[in-house]
C-alpha positions in Angstrom: -23.9 -63.1 -93.2 -21.9 -60.2 -94.5 -24.9 -58.8 -96.4 -27.1 -59.2 -93.4 -24.6 -57.4 -91.2 -24.3 -54.5 -93.6 -28.1 -54.2 -93.9 -28.5 -54.1 -90.1 -25.6 -51.6 -89.7 -27.2 -49.4 -92.4 -30.6 -49.6 -90.7 -29.1 -48.8 -87.3 -27.3 -45.8 -88.8 -30.5 -44.5 -90.4 -32.4 -44.8 -87.2 -29.6 -43.0 -85.3 -29.6 -40.2 -87.8 -33.4 -39.9 -87.6 -33.3 -39.7 -83.8 -30.5 -37.3 -83.9 -32.4 -35.0 -86.2 -35.4 -35.1 -83.8 -33.1 -34.2 -80.9 -31.6 -31.4 -83.0 -35.0 -29.7 -83.4 -35.5 -29.6 -79.6 -33.6 -27.1 -77.5 -32.9 -23.4 -77.1 -34.4 -21.1 -79.8 -32.7 -17.6 -79.9 -34.9 -14.5 -79.8 -36.4 -13.0 -81.8 -38.1 -15.9 -83.5 -41.6 -16.9 -84.6 -44.0 -18.7 -82.3 -44.1 -21.9 -84.5 -40.4 -22.4 -83.6 -41.2 -22.5 -79.9 -44.3 -24.8 -80.0 -42.5 -28.1 -80.5 -42.0 -30.0 -77.3 -38.6 -29.3 -75.7 -38.0 -26.0 -77.4 -37.5 -22.9 -75.2 -36.2 -19.4 -75.2 -33.8 -17.7 -72.8 -33.5 -13.9 -72.5 -30.4 -12.3 -73.8 -28.6 -10.7 -70.9 -25.0 -9.7 -70.0 -22.8 -12.7 -69.1 -22.8 -11.7 -65.4 -26.6 -11.6 -65.1 -29.1 -14.4 -64.7 -31.7 -15.1 -67.4 -35.3 -16.2 -67.4 -36.4 -19.3 -69.4 -39.6 -19.5 -71.4 -40.9 -22.9 -72.4 -43.9 -25.2 -73.0 -45.6 -22.7 -75.4 -49.2 -23.4 -76.6 -51.4 -21.6 -79.2 -54.9 -22.1 -80.5 -57.6 -20.0 -82.2 -61.4 -20.2 -82.4 -62.6 -20.4 -85.1 -59.9 -22.9 -85.8 -57.3 -21.5 -88.3 -58.1 -17.9 -87.7 -55.1 -15.7 -88.5 -52.4 -15.1 -87.5 -50.8 -18.6 -87.8 -48.1 -19.3 -85.3 -45.5 -18.8 -88.0 -46.8 -15.2 -88.3 -46.5 -14.3 -84.6 -43.1 -12.8 -83.7 -41.7 -13.5 -80.2 -39.0 -11.0 -79.1 -37.4 -9.8 -75.9 -39.1 -7.2 -73.7 -37.4 -4.9 -71.3 -38.7 -1.9 -69.4 -37.2 -0.7 -66.1 -36.9 -3.7 -63.8 -39.2 -5.8 -66.0 -37.8 -8.4 -68.3 -40.0 -10.7 -70.5 -41.2 -11.3 -74.0 -43.3 -9.5 -76.6 -45.8 -11.1 -79.0 -46.5 -9.2 -82.2 -48.7 -10.2 -85.0 -51.9 -9.4 -86.8 -54.4 -10.7 -84.2 -57.6 -9.5 -85.9 -61.4 -9.8 -85.9 -63.2 -8.6 -89.0 -66.3 -6.4 -88.7 -69.1 -8.4 -87.1 -66.8 -11.4 -86.3 -65.6 -12.7 -82.9 -62.2 -14.4 -82.6 -60.8 -16.1 -79.5 -57.0 -16.7 -79.1 -55.5 -18.9 -76.4 -51.8 -18.6 -75.7 -49.8 -20.2 -72.9 -46.3 -20.7 -71.7 -44.2 -21.4 -68.6 -41.6 -18.9 -67.4 -38.9 -20.0 -64.9 -36.5 -17.8 -62.9 -32.8 -18.8 -62.6 -31.8 -21.1 -59.8 -31.8 -19.2 -56.5 -34.2 -16.5 -57.8 -38.0 -15.9 -57.6 -40.5 -13.8 -59.4 -42.4 -11.2 -57.3 -44.6 -9.4 -59.9 -45.9 -9.6 -63.4 -46.9 -6.9 -65.9 -49.2 -7.2 -68.9 -49.6 -4.5 -71.6 -50.8 -4.2 -75.2 -51.5 -2.1 -78.2 -55.0 -2.3 -79.6 -57.1 -0.7 -82.3 -60.8 -0.7 -83.1 -60.4 1.6 -86.1 -62.8 4.1 -84.7 -65.7 1.6 -84.6 -67.6 -0.3 -82.0 -65.2 -3.2 -81.6 -63.8 -4.5 -78.4 -60.5 -6.2 -77.4 -60.1 -8.0 -74.1 -57.0 -9.9 -72.9 -57.3 -11.8 -69.7 -54.8 -14.2 -68.1 -54.4 -16.4 -65.1 -51.0 -17.1 -63.5 -50.4 -20.4 -61.8 -47.6 -21.7 -59.7 -46.1 -24.1 -62.2 -44.9 -26.5 -59.4 -48.1 -26.6 -57.2 -50.8 -25.6 -59.6 -52.1 -23.0 -57.2 -53.5 -19.8 -58.7 -51.1 -16.8 -58.2 -53.4 -14.1 -59.6 -55.2 -12.7 -62.7 -54.7 -9.7 -64.9 -56.9 -8.1 -67.6 -56.6 -5.3 -70.1 -59.2 -4.1 -72.6 -60.0 -1.4 -75.0 -62.2 0.5 -75.3 -62.8 1.5 -72.5 -60.3 0.1 -70.1 -56.7 0.0 -69.3 -53.8 -1.0 -71.6 -51.6 -2.3 -68.8 -52.0 -4.2 -65.5 -49.6 -5.3 -62.8 -49.9 -7.8 -59.9 -47.5 -8.5 -57.0 -47.3 -11.8 -55.2 -45.1 -13.9 -52.9 -42.0 -15.2 -54.5 -42.5 -18.0 -57.1 -39.7 -19.7 -59.0 -41.8 -20.9 -62.0 -45.1 -19.6 -63.4 -47.6 -21.1 -65.9 -49.3 -18.4 -67.9 -52.7 -19.0 -69.6 -53.7 -16.0 -71.8 -57.1 -15.6 -73.4 -57.7 -12.9 -76.0 -61.2 -12.1 -77.3 -61.6 -9.7 -80.2 -65.1 -8.5 -81.1 -65.0 -6.9 -84.6 -67.9 -4.5 -84.1 -68.5 -2.1 -86.9 -64.9 -1.6 -88.3 -63.0 -4.6 -86.9 -60.6 -5.0 -84.0 -56.9 -5.9 -83.7 -54.1 -6.5 -81.3 -50.6 -5.7 -82.7 -48.4 -6.0 -79.6 -48.6 -7.9 -76.3 -45.9 -7.3 -73.7 -45.3 -9.5 -70.7 -42.7 -8.6 -68.1 -41.5 -10.1 -64.8 -39.1 -8.9 -62.1 -37.3 -11.3 -59.9 -34.8 -11.3 -57.0 -32.4 -13.6 -55.4 -33.8 -15.9 -52.6 -31.9 -15.3 -49.3 -29.6 -18.3 -48.5 -30.4 -20.3 -45.4 -27.2 -19.1 -43.8 -28.1 -15.5 -44.4 -31.5 -16.1 -42.9 -30.0 -17.8 -39.9 -27.6 -14.8 -39.3 -30.5 -12.4 -39.6 -32.5 -14.5 -37.0 -29.5 -14.5 -34.7 -29.1 -10.7 -35.1 -32.8 -10.1 -34.4 -32.7 -12.3 -31.3 -29.6 -10.5 -30.0 -31.3 -7.2 -30.6 -34.4 -8.2 -28.6 -32.2 -9.6 -25.8 -30.3 -6.3 -25.7 -33.5 -4.3 -25.5 -34.8 -6.3 -22.6 -31.5 -6.0 -20.8 -31.5 -2.2 -21.4 -35.0 -1.9 -20.0 -34.0 -3.8 -16.8 -31.0 -1.5 -16.3 -33.3 1.5 -16.7 -35.7 0.2 -14.1 -33.0 -0.8 -11.6 
């Protein structure tokens, strides 16, 4: 009985350690990091901001290439923090490349969530491309979905050459966005590459119900006063 008890206890301990190590791999990953660190289920990144500020959360990353295995591998894609003006987000940097005459399609996705009580109101996409003076083409298109309802929020696209290297859309407040990004590189005569992709979002606090009620009361009072003032003028 003693040996059996010790065996069972040892087995339970090993299982516990195994499960604990799985849990340890899931959680917040500090930026900068590599994309492979964010791909496992449960891993996420939070922007580094002052203690008094609120931070956005980036999670549920996906990444695939066609042809399968085209470089860069997820371990060779760096994910870092992006900040420009009122826009905060993330930057992907890596050797996304199509050789002369080749076509490579990259699919990259993630979910970005605003802090509690905040909503996103716009999104910005920008990139740095090169076709090495040849006939290559780079196109990055993406669709933004409401992560809660699945409704399409909008689309953005940048390309070179010709075309823009940045795009911005504005929309009604959304707390969580699912981003599906599609990058197509046509190698052309000299090859084509994408070295940097920036994605930024700006958000604001959602007015509290009490504040909205006070605003409604104030507007109602203002309209009543205007009607009373008009009656006094006509009297």
